[in-house]
Kinemage of the C-alpha trace (Angstrom):
@kinemage 1
@onewidth
@group {chain A} dominant
@subgroup {mainchain}
@vectorlist {calphas} color= white
{ca met a 1} P 43.539 11.369 58.688
{ca lys a 2} L 44.643 14.110 56.347
{ca lys a 3} L 45.422 11.518 53.666
{ca leu a 4} L 41.975 9.932 54.086
{ca thr a 5} L 40.313 13.318 53.716
{ca leu a 6} L 42.232 13.955 50.523
{ca ile a 7} L 41.288 10.553 49.102
{ca val a 8} L 37.593 11.096 49.852
{ca ala a 9} L 37.743 14.561 48.291
{ca phe a 10} L 39.400 13.086 45.209
{ca leu a 11} L 36.766 10.365 44.860
{ca leu a 12} L 33.984 12.898 45.264
{ca ser a 13} L 35.537 15.023 42.552
{ca leu a 14} L 35.337 12.075 40.171
{ca thr a 15} L 31.544 12.103 40.367
{ca trp a 16} L 31.575 15.440 38.576
{ca val a 17} L 33.598 14.232 35.618
{ca ile a 18} L 31.975 10.850 34.957
{ca pro a 19} L 29.627 11.443 31.995
{ca ala a 20} L 25.959 10.621 32.458
{ca val a 21} L 24.548 7.703 30.466
{ca ala a 22} L 21.931 8.925 27.991
{ca asn a 23} L 18.434 7.553 28.423
{ca ala a 24} L 17.241 5.174 25.724
{ca gly a 25} L 14.654 6.528 23.324
{ca gly a 26} L 13.736 9.998 22.206
{ca pro a 27} L 11.079 12.695 22.705
{ca val a 28} L 7.875 12.258 20.695
{ca val a 29} L 4.849 14.574 20.542
{ca leu a 30} L 1.757 13.791 18.454
{ca met a 31} L -1.050 16.332 18.683
{ca gly a 32} L -4.580 16.126 17.303
{ca ile a 33} L -4.452 19.619 15.836
{ca asp a 34} L -3.870 20.630 12.217
{ca ala a 35} L -1.311 23.257 13.184
{ca glu a 36} L -0.371 24.337 9.652
{ca asp a 37} L -3.943 24.895 8.446
{ca gly a 38} L -4.290 28.518 7.377
{ca gly a 39} L -0.535 28.997 7.333
{ca val a 40} L 1.535 30.723 10.011
{ca gly a 41} L -0.830 31.893 12.752
{ca gly a 42} L -3.824 30.115 11.264
{ca his a 43} L -4.184 27.798 14.255
{ca gly a 44} L -2.680 29.857 17.032
{ca pro a 45} L 0.585 31.765 17.394
{ca ile a 46} L 3.619 29.992 15.973
{ca ser a 47} L 5.351 30.710 19.283
{ca val a 48} L 3.276 28.102 21.157
{ca tyr a 49} L 4.459 25.412 18.755
{ca gln a 50} L 8.017 26.698 18.922
{ca ser a 51} L 7.872 26.139 22.679
{ca val a 52} L 6.967 22.485 22.132
{ca ala a 53} L 9.695 22.091 19.507
{ca thr a 54} L 12.241 23.735 21.811
{ca ser a 55} L 11.370 21.255 24.556
{ca ile a 56} L 11.693 18.323 22.159
{ca leu a 57} L 15.023 19.522 20.780
{ca ser a 58} L 16.431 20.088 24.263
{ca gln a 59} L 15.819 16.430 25.105
{ca val a 60} L 17.277 14.940 21.925
{ca thr a 61} L 20.325 12.784 22.688
{ca lys a 62} L 21.058 11.589 19.152
{ca pro a 63} L 24.808 12.100 18.615
{ca gly a 64} L 25.846 14.602 15.948
{ca ala a 65} L 22.307 15.301 14.749
{ca thr a 66} L 21.173 18.721 13.571
{ca gly a 67} L 18.235 20.297 11.767
{ca ile a 68} L 14.605 19.356 11.221
{ca leu a 69} L 13.357 17.059 8.442
{ca val a 70} L 9.691 17.657 7.549
{ca ile a 71} L 7.906 14.843 5.728
{ca gly a 72} L 4.854 15.533 3.532
{ca gly a 73} L 3.097 18.735 2.559
{ca asp a 74} L 3.388 21.371 -0.153
{ca asn a 75} L 4.863 24.866 -0.289
{ca ile a 76} L 1.595 26.794 0.091
{ca gln a 77} L 0.756 26.439 3.794
{ca val a 78} L 2.755 23.559 5.209
{ca gln a 79} L 6.314 24.506 4.273
{ca pro a 80} L 6.084 28.211 5.249
{ca trp a 81} L 4.678 27.150 8.627
{ca trp a 82} L 7.551 24.754 9.327
{ca gln a 83} L 10.095 27.282 8.063
{ca ala a 84} L 8.749 29.750 10.626
{ca leu a 85} L 8.922 27.123 13.362
{ca gly a 86} L 12.508 26.257 12.438
{ca ala a 87} L 13.557 29.898 12.397
{ca gly a 88} L 12.191 30.354 15.908
{ca val a 89} L 14.122 27.403 17.327
{ca gly a 90} L 17.369 27.988 15.436
{ca gln a 91} L 17.171 24.916 13.214
{ca thr a 92} L 17.489 24.517 9.439
{ca val a 93} L 14.414 22.837 7.944
{ca thr a 94} L 14.585 20.319 5.084
{ca phe a 95} L 11.485 19.064 3.254
{ca val a 96} L 10.770 15.759 1.532
{ca ser a 97} L 7.622 14.480 -0.146
{ca gly a 98} L 6.589 12.108 -2.914
{ca pro a 99} L 8.704 9.131 -4.028
{ca ala a 100} L 11.821 10.652 -2.429
{ca ile a 101} L 10.410 9.656 0.978
{ca ala a 102} L 11.327 6.051 0.186
{ca thr a 103} L 15.052 6.812 0.072
{ca gln a 104} L 15.405 9.867 2.325
{ca asp a 105} L 18.153 9.600 4.950
{ca phe a 106} L 16.842 10.116 8.506
{ca thr a 107} L 20.048 9.563 10.437
{ca ser a 108} L 21.507 13.085 10.410
{ca tyr a 109} L 18.450 14.986 11.664
{ca lys a 110} L 17.776 16.093 15.217
{ca met a 111} L 13.997 16.144 14.816
{ca ile a 112} L 11.551 14.767 12.266
{ca gly a 113} L 8.356 16.727 11.649
{ca ile a 114} L 5.261 15.061 10.188
{ca ala a 115} L 2.843 17.335 8.331
{ca ser a 116} L -0.887 17.291 9.098
{ca asp a 117} L -3.047 15.242 6.725
{ca tyr a 118} L -4.362 16.805 3.528
{ca leu a 119} L -8.017 16.651 4.589
{ca asn a 120} L -7.359 18.811 7.635
{ca thr a 121} L -4.676 21.043 6.134
{ca phe a 122} L -4.695 22.242 2.538
{ca gly a 123} L -1.654 20.732 0.853
{ca gly a 124} L -0.909 18.415 3.778
{ca met a 125} L 0.232 14.796 3.975
{ca thr a 126} L -1.330 12.680 1.198
{ca glu a 127} L -2.318 9.018 1.340
{ca ala a 128} L 0.527 8.164 -1.023
{ca asp a 129} L 3.101 9.990 1.096
{ca asn a 130} L 1.743 8.411 4.271
{ca asn a 131} L 2.058 4.949 2.719
{ca leu a 132} L 5.660 5.664 1.769
{ca leu a 133} L 6.382 6.898 5.284
{ca thr a 134} L 4.651 3.901 6.871
{ca ala a 135} L 6.949 1.661 4.846
{ca arg a 136} L 9.844 3.405 6.638
{ca ala a 137} L 8.515 2.540 10.114
{ca gly a 138} L 11.714 0.696 10.942
{ca asp a 139} L 13.801 3.764 10.124
{ca ile a 140} L 11.510 6.042 12.140
{ca ala a 141} L 11.910 3.648 15.090
{ca ala a 142} L 15.693 3.725 14.692
{ca his a 143} L 15.633 7.544 14.688
{ca ile a 144} L 13.565 7.726 17.877
{ca asn a 145} L 15.343 4.889 19.666
{ca ser a 146} L 18.711 6.518 19.025
{ca gly a 147} L 17.503 9.639 20.825
{ca gly a 148} L 16.003 11.626 17.941
{ca gly a 149} L 12.878 13.766 18.338
{ca leu a 150} L 9.573 13.647 16.467
{ca leu a 151} L 6.730 16.172 16.232
{ca gly a 152} L 3.563 15.230 14.370
{ca phe a 153} L 0.123 16.704 13.925
{ca ser a 154} L -3.367 15.598 12.908
{ca ser a 155} L -3.244 12.449 10.764
{ca cys a 156} L -6.500 10.736 11.660
{ca ala a 157} L -8.131 11.406 8.280
{ca leu a 158} L -5.602 9.088 6.623
{ca thr a 159} L -6.296 5.395 6.062
{ca thr a 160} L -3.362 4.360 8.270
{ca pro a 161} L -2.951 7.200 10.771
{ca tyr a 162} L 0.499 7.326 12.385
{ca gly a 163} L 1.358 4.040 10.668
{ca tyr a 164} L 4.985 5.153 10.640
{ca leu a 165} L 5.181 4.204 14.339
{ca gly a 166} L 4.387 0.588 13.478
{ca gly a 167} L 1.419 0.300 15.853
{ca ala a 168} L -2.319 0.609 15.329
{ca val a 169} L -3.889 3.998 16.085
{ca thr a 170} L -7.632 4.586 15.949
{ca cys a 171} L -9.198 7.998 16.240
{ca gly a 172} L -12.326 9.945 16.902
{ca ser a 173} L -13.169 13.452 15.750
{ca leu a 174} L -14.337 16.595 17.509
{ca asp a 175} L -13.765 20.353 17.603
{ca ala a 176} L -12.103 21.715 20.730
{ca ser a 177} L -10.017 24.656 21.874
{ca asp a 178} L -9.209 23.621 25.439
{ca ile a 179} L -6.760 20.944 26.559
{ca thr a 180} L -5.364 19.831 29.887
{ca pro a 181} L -1.705 18.756 29.878
{ca thr a 182} L -0.657 15.694 31.865
{ca ala a 183} L 2.621 15.463 33.762
{ca ala a 184} L 4.074 13.533 30.824
{ca gly a 185} L 2.873 16.292 28.507
{ca thr a 186} L 4.366 19.067 30.579
{ca ala a 187} L 7.694 17.242 30.403
{ca val a 188} L 7.744 17.682 26.606
{ca gly a 189} L 6.450 21.246 26.416
{ca ile a 190} L 2.667 20.772 26.273
{ca ser a 191} L 0.985 23.638 28.131
{ca asp a 192} L -2.260 25.566 28.412
{ca ala a 193} L -0.835 27.981 25.851
{ca leu a 194} L -2.146 25.399 23.364
{ca asp a 195} L -5.748 26.236 24.307
{ca ile a 196} L -6.332 27.386 20.731
{ca cys a 197} L -8.710 26.578 17.911
{ca cys a 198} L -9.021 24.043 16.608
{ca trp a 199} L -8.161 20.562 17.784
{ca his a 200} L -9.935 17.896 15.720
{ca asp a 201} L -8.625 14.438 16.655
{ca asn a 202} L -8.845 12.322 19.756
{ca tyr a 203} L -6.832 9.158 20.144
{ca val a 204} L -9.005 6.147 20.987
{ca thr a 205} L -6.414 3.383 20.810
{ca phe a 206} L -2.663 3.715 20.394
{ca pro a 207} L 0.514 1.704 21.099
{ca ser a 208} L 1.310 1.184 24.767
{ca phe a 209} L 4.780 2.717 24.385
{ca leu a 210} L 3.107 6.144 23.977
{ca asn a 211} L 1.833 8.112 26.983
{ca ile a 212} L -1.129 10.462 27.235
{ca leu a 213} L 0.225 14.015 27.001
{ca ala a 214} L -3.033 15.992 27.078
{ca thr a 215} L -6.800 15.491 27.290
{ca tyr a 216} L -9.952 17.392 26.367
{ca pro a 217} L -11.630 18.382 29.669
{ca ala a 218} L -14.888 19.407 28.000
{ca ala a 219} L -15.135 16.060 26.209
{ca gly a 220} L -14.874 13.789 29.221
{ca gly a 221} L -11.120 13.447 29.147
{ca leu a 222} L -10.710 12.200 25.585
{ca val a 223} L -7.062 12.019 24.567
{ca ala a 224} L -5.723 15.069 22.698
{ca ala a 225} L -1.991 14.334 22.481
{ca ile a 226} L 0.250 11.288 22.875
{ca gly a 227} L 3.993 10.650 23.054
{ca gly a 228} L 6.627 10.993 25.758
{ca ala a 229} L 10.050 12.301 26.670
{ca asn a 230} L 11.868 8.973 26.269
{ca val a 231} L 9.857 6.904 23.817
{ca val a 232} L 11.282 3.547 22.783
{ca val a 233} L 9.557 2.071 19.735
{ca pro a 234} L 9.589 -1.723 19.726
{ca gly a 235} L 10.703 -2.794 16.296
{ca phe a 236} L 7.785 -4.516 14.566
{ca val a 237} L 8.130 -3.973 10.848
{ca leu a 238} L 6.255 -5.832 8.108
{ca thr a 239} L 7.778 -5.861 4.628
{ca pro a 240} L 7.148 -5.362 1.797
{ca ala a 241} L 4.626 -2.663 2.698
{ca thr a 242} L 2.893 -2.804 -0.684
{ca gly a 243} L 3.057 -4.834 -3.855
{ca thr a 244} L 1.237 -6.282 -6.842
{ca asn a 245} L 0.964 -9.934 -7.848
{ca ile a 246} L -0.866 -11.921 -10.490
{ca val a 247} L -3.684 -14.062 -9.089
{ca gly a 248} L -2.770 -17.668 -8.588
{ca thr a 249} L 0.716 -16.839 -7.327
{ca ser a 250} L 1.974 -16.688 -3.754
{ca his a 251} L 3.042 -13.681 -1.713
{ca thr a 252} L 5.450 -13.713 1.240
{ca val a 253} L 5.793 -11.046 3.920
{ca thr a 254} L 8.545 -10.821 6.517
{ca ile a 255} L 8.100 -9.509 10.041
{ca ala a 256} L 11.170 -8.146 11.831
{ca val a 257} L 10.949 -7.848 15.626
{ca ser a 258} L 13.479 -5.948 17.736
{ca gln a 259} L 13.792 -4.099 21.023
{ca thr a 260} L 16.028 -1.287 22.222
{ca thr a 261} L 17.708 -1.438 25.625
{ca gly a 262} L 20.249 1.105 26.789
{ca gly a 263} L 20.336 2.610 23.320
{ca val a 264} L 21.209 -0.742 21.712
{ca thr a 265} L 18.693 -2.327 19.305
{ca ser a 266} L 18.673 -6.130 19.175
{ca pro a 267} L 16.504 -8.733 17.399
{ca val a 268} L 13.952 -10.616 19.494
{ca ser a 269} L 13.596 -14.345 18.888
{ca gly a 270} L 10.847 -16.688 20.033
{ca val a 271} L 7.985 -14.235 19.363
{ca thr a 272} L 4.826 -15.833 17.958
{ca val a 273} L 3.356 -13.565 15.294
{ca ser a 274} L -0.216 -14.001 14.049
{ca phe a 275} L -1.254 -12.955 10.555
{ca ala a 276} L -4.703 -12.174 9.167
{ca val a 277} L -5.466 -11.371 5.529
{ca thr a 278} L -8.685 -9.511 4.741
{ca gly a 279} L -10.069 -8.057 1.535
{ca ala a 280} L -10.358 -9.790 -1.823
{ca asn a 281} L -8.651 -12.844 -0.307
{ca thr a 282} L -8.663 -14.239 3.218
{ca ala a 283} L -5.986 -16.228 5.013
{ca asn a 284} L -4.554 -16.754 8.477
{ca gly a 285} L -1.330 -18.105 9.885
{ca thr a 286} L 1.451 -17.794 12.436
{ca cys a 287} L 5.212 -17.861 12.557
{ca val a 288} L 7.843 -17.691 15.296
{ca thr a 289} L 10.807 -15.334 15.046
{ca val a 290} L 14.265 -16.907 14.931
{ca ala a 291} L 17.663 -15.594 16.005
{ca asn a 292} L 17.604 -12.636 13.598
{ca gly a 293} L 14.196 -11.574 14.933
{ca gln a 294} L 12.439 -12.442 11.693
{ca cys a 295} L 9.937 -14.944 10.347
{ca thr a 296} L 7.739 -15.147 7.257
{ca phe a 297} L 4.132 -15.740 6.242
{ca thr a 298} L 3.055 -16.869 2.764
{ca tyr a 299} L -0.374 -17.081 1.173
{ca thr a 300} L -1.849 -17.417 -2.317
{ca gly a 301} L -4.177 -14.829 -3.832
{ca asn a 302} L -6.894 -16.345 -5.994
{ca thr a 303} L -9.160 -13.316 -6.389
{ca val a 304} L -8.528 -10.000 -8.136
{ca gly a 305} L -8.618 -7.046 -5.724
{ca asn a 306} L -6.863 -5.545 -2.711
{ca asp a 307} L -5.831 -7.263 0.524
{ca thr a 308} L -4.757 -5.938 3.904
{ca ile a 309} L -2.227 -8.107 5.735
{ca thr a 310} L -2.156 -7.566 9.491
{ca ala a 311} L 0.589 -8.930 11.747
{ca met a 312} L 0.005 -9.039 15.523
{ca ala a 313} L 2.172 -10.051 18.465
{ca thr a 314} L 3.076 -9.230 22.044
{ca val a 315} L 6.662 -7.976 22.235
{ca val a 316} L 8.224 -7.490 25.657
{ca gly a 317} L 4.767 -7.131 27.172
{ca gln a 318} L 3.520 -4.661 24.535
{ca ser a 319} L 0.868 -5.424 21.930
{ca gln a 320} L 2.177 -4.667 18.465
{ca thr a 321} L 0.417 -4.447 15.111
{ca ala a 322} L 1.812 -3.848 11.645
{ca thr a 323} L 0.015 -3.790 8.319
{ca ala a 324} L 0.853 -4.160 4.654
{ca thr a 325} L -1.257 -4.126 1.510
{ca lys a 326} L -1.309 -6.357 -1.544
{ca thr a 327} L -2.967 -5.843 -4.922
{ca trp a 328} L -3.885 -8.878 -6.995
{ca ile a 329} L -4.407 -8.483 -10.733
{ca ala a 330} L -5.533 -10.790 -13.501
{ca pro a 331} L -2.715 -12.303 -15.539
{ca pro a 332} L -2.066 -10.658 -18.904
{ca ser a 333} L -4.106 -12.182 -21.698
{ca val a 334} L -2.463 -14.607 -24.111
{ca glu a 335} L -3.161 -13.737 -27.749
{ca val a 336} L -4.110 -16.883 -29.675
{ca pro a 337} L -4.661 -17.528 -33.415
{ca phe a 338} L -8.389 -17.889 -34.108
{ca asp a 339} L -9.901 -18.904 -37.446
{ca ile a 340} L -13.581 -18.799 -38.417
{ca his a 341} L -14.337 -21.197 -41.295
{ca pro a 342} L -10.830 -22.742 -41.288
{ca thr a 343} L -9.147 -22.790 -44.754
{ca ser a 344} L -11.710 -20.232 -45.995
{ca cys a 345} L -10.842 -16.623 -46.830
{ca arg a 346} L -13.027 -14.545 -46.854
{ca asn a 347} L -15.327 -15.684 -44.020
{ca pro a 348} L -19.033 -15.208 -44.823
{ca leu a 349} L -21.677 -14.954 -42.098
{ca asn a 350} L -25.202 -15.147 -43.500
{ca ala a 351} L -27.396 -13.369 -40.980
{ca lys a 352} L -30.687 -14.454 -42.627
{ca glu a 353} L -29.785 -17.934 -43.833
{ca pro a 354} L -32.501 -20.533 -42.976
{ca gly a 355} L -31.540 -22.873 -40.140
{ca gly a 356} L -30.922 -26.605 -40.354
{ca gly a 357} L -27.917 -28.894 -39.922
{ca glu a 358} L -24.508 -27.269 -40.045
{ca arg a 359} L -26.097 -23.997 -41.151
{ca thr a 360} L -27.111 -23.413 -37.535
{ca val a 361} L -23.492 -23.234 -36.309
{ca ile a 362} L -20.373 -21.179 -36.915
{ca pro a 363} L -17.373 -23.510 -37.320
{ca ala a 364} L -14.081 -22.159 -36.015
{ca ala a 365} L -10.755 -23.235 -34.550
{ca ile a 366} L -8.241 -22.016 -32.010
{ca leu a 367} L -4.965 -22.904 -33.662
{ca gly a 368} L -1.967 -24.508 -32.045
{ca thr a 369} L 1.565 -23.288 -32.674
{ca val a 370} L 5.078 -24.277 -31.714
{ca thr a 371} L 4.643 -22.230 -28.491
{ca phe a 372} L 0.913 -22.674 -27.815
{ca asp a 373} L -0.649 -25.987 -26.772
{ca val a 374} L -4.426 -25.978 -27.300
{ca thr a 375} L -4.890 -28.874 -24.858
{ca lys a 376} L -4.237 -26.361 -22.067
{ca ile a 377} L -7.434 -24.452 -22.910
{ca asn a 378} L -10.380 -24.708 -20.514
{ca val a 379} L -12.989 -25.383 -23.212
{ca ala a 380} L -15.877 -24.528 -20.873
{ca thr a 381} L -14.675 -20.909 -20.780
{ca val a 382} L -14.420 -20.366 -24.544
{ca arg a 383} L -16.767 -17.647 -25.855
{ca leu a 384} L -17.352 -15.954 -29.225
{ca glu a 385} L -18.863 -12.511 -28.597
{ca gly a 386} L -19.949 -13.922 -25.231
{ca val a 387} L -21.579 -17.037 -26.727
{ca pro a 388} L -20.231 -20.378 -25.402
{ca ala a 389} L -18.945 -23.131 -27.660
{ca ile a 390} L -21.401 -26.003 -28.072
{ca arg a 391} L -19.001 -28.623 -29.454
{ca ser a 392} L -15.238 -29.080 -29.621
{ca ser a 393} L -12.542 -31.517 -30.671
{ca ile a 394} L -8.789 -31.709 -31.154
{ca glu a 395} L -7.580 -31.989 -34.760
{ca asp a 396} L -5.110 -30.282 -37.072
{ca val a 397} L -7.138 -28.161 -39.495
{ca ala a 398} L -5.475 -24.842 -40.350
{ca thr a 399} L -2.429 -22.564 -40.345
{ca pro a 400} L -2.505 -19.296 -38.337
{ca phe a 401} L -2.773 -15.876 -39.964
{ca ile a 402} L -0.404 -13.295 -38.513
{ca pro a 403} L -1.003 -11.012 -36.638
{ca phe a 404} L -3.350 -12.812 -34.263
{ca ile a 405} L -4.776 -9.498 -32.987
{ca gly a 406} L -5.389 -6.275 -34.908
{ca lys a 407} L -7.283 -7.651 -37.905
{ca lys a 408} L -9.371 -5.098 -39.811
{ca asn a 409} L -10.040 -6.184 -43.374
{ca ala a 410} L -12.048 -9.027 -44.879
{ca thr a 411} L -8.822 -10.391 -46.369
{ca asp a 412} L -6.993 -10.595 -43.025
{ca cys a 413} L -7.128 -14.399 -43.215
{ca asn a 414} L -5.623 -17.270 -45.162
{ca thr a 415} L -6.530 -20.638 -46.669
{ca gly a 416} L -3.649 -22.625 -45.202
{ca gly a 417} L -4.548 -26.109 -44.024
{ca ala a 418} L -2.998 -28.471 -41.484
{ca asp a 419} L 0.431 -27.369 -40.277
{ca gly a 420} L 1.434 -30.190 -37.966
{ca phe a 421} L 0.180 -28.585 -34.740
{ca pro a 422} L -3.060 -29.767 -33.089
{ca asp a 423} L -5.934 -27.256 -33.123
{ca leu a 424} L -9.046 -26.953 -30.951
{ca thr a 425} L -12.038 -26.932 -33.294
{ca val a 426} L -15.162 -25.341 -31.841
{ca lys a 427} L -18.689 -24.650 -33.028
{ca phe a 428} L -20.949 -21.814 -31.880
{ca asn a 429} L -24.708 -21.342 -32.169
{ca lys a 430} L -24.954 -18.965 -35.128
{ca gln a 431} L -28.243 -17.343 -34.124
{ca ala a 432} L -26.908 -16.663 -30.619
{ca val a 433} L -23.833 -14.955 -32.095
{ca ile a 434} L -25.977 -12.870 -34.483
{ca asn a 435} L -28.171 -11.851 -31.552
{ca ala a 436} L -25.044 -10.862 -29.628
{ca leu a 437} L -24.145 -8.605 -32.567
{ca gly a 438} L -27.512 -6.836 -32.317
{ca gly a 439} L -29.619 -9.151 -34.472
{ca ala a 440} L -29.934 -9.499 -38.237
{ca gly a 441} L -31.737 -6.167 -38.498
{ca ala a 442} L -28.704 -4.348 -37.167
{ca leu a 443} L -26.370 -5.943 -39.721
{ca ser a 444} L -25.985 -4.770 -43.305
{ca asn a 445} L -25.063 -6.710 -46.399
{ca gly a 446} L -21.301 -6.622 -47.034
{ca gln a 447} L -20.507 -5.292 -43.564
{ca val a 448} L -17.059 -6.340 -42.304
{ca leu a 449} L -16.943 -7.203 -38.607
{ca val a 450} L -14.197 -8.353 -36.260
{ca leu a 451} L -15.530 -11.076 -33.937
{ca his a 452} L -13.804 -11.573 -30.597
{ca leu a 453} L -12.925 -14.817 -28.848
{ca thr a 454} L -12.289 -15.032 -25.104
{ca gly a 455} L -11.532 -17.838 -22.684
{ca asn a 456} L -9.098 -19.116 -20.094
{ca leu a 457} L -6.343 -21.651 -19.910
{ca leu a 458} L -6.636 -24.393 -17.316
{ca asp a 459} L -4.451 -22.315 -14.970
{ca gly a 460} L -6.826 -19.341 -15.256
{ca thr a 461} L -4.746 -17.266 -17.673
{ca pro a 462} L -7.065 -15.355 -20.041
{ca ile a 463} L -6.838 -15.911 -23.795
{ca val a 464} L -8.055 -13.607 -26.549
{ca gly a 465} L -8.373 -14.045 -30.284
{ca glu a 466} L -10.237 -12.556 -33.233
{ca asp a 467} L -11.225 -13.105 -36.832
{ca val a 468} L -13.013 -11.136 -39.524
{ca val a 469} L -16.375 -12.006 -41.109
{ca val a 470} L -18.362 -10.494 -43.973
{ca ile a 471} L -22.114 -10.165 -43.331
{ca leu a 472} L -24.454 -11.546 -45.948
{ca asn a 473} L -28.079 -10.493 -45.529
{ca lys a 474} L -29.976 -12.689 -47.933
{ca pro a 475} L -32.698 -15.308 -47.399
């Protein structure tokens, strides 16, 4: 019996030395107040925010982490405010903004702070910085899922508020100075001490992995703060976040889906992801993630402008949304050799010459070269000072003058004939061109003008050319 008692006592003693398993995820607090506005004390005593930060830091389980990294904001109001917060909680504060956000290491920090947006706080988070941070959504998720903390303030004035969490957040606006913490809020340090002026944002929709931390009692219970003590961010990252392409080309985005269980992040296969493109171009499609948790979506942009690409899926029972943007630009223009009155130099243009026969047209040619094939020109798009060509043919008539662009003088031309490369000869209505130049009355005898040719190749690539004429104003 004595031996049994000793064995039981020994086993019981083991329960005190077995280490506890850390909960997955980390503490997150997002509040609809521009805390830094007005500097330290501008929106309530710094001590009330230090209490929240202390609660967050006490629940961080990220191994070996230390210090606070603050993203966004300048050194006028934002940085002094965060320095004061850090001093009160015994943490060194590091700041990053601008292009450096794209490469900043997040792994060594205990807590990440997100500055209020620039419209609510002077010198706060800019659109550009928010876009850079949103592109790091996967790294923010890794920080939180590994047990790191996050404290963020009002961001609803930005185009993609809280985009760094990878889910869609929509907001409303108000002015309030009274909140009611929920049980989840109390667990991360939200208290009635935050009944201060002024709260501006309410959260209308937000990812399901975030809890309601506080509400506005005077506004019918609208949501004032979101987050949680053990937030796990489902990985749902769309890359590249931004980019620029030439119209007529294709663009591919990759979605990466993952989940974190027991502190271990793993890819999720078999997830059907829907894509919608809105903006200058529209497109839709789906893909299914494979073993690495990824799949791709490709579309072609045919219109100049900006697109928003939205990816949507349900991951482990949670609706997820991620966005990226794409800018489509016109292809660079191809400079082509253009010759008015081929084999003639100088090139006269009689603004008052009586009409009749060939006198009613301006003969010209777009000249072929060893690297430029005139049969690839879309003749219907060819214009001289905006006037369309009325006739065209393919024949070898002249040799190019170099440079093609940048002509200034009446002698910037040559008399060289056929050179072995086919040319596109074109004729333009002379009176229409003169009218485009302001009419005969606006032109003076001996005036030297550079006339401009525009058009497109069959693939849509713009072409430009020019030649010099000398105005003759005689009947």
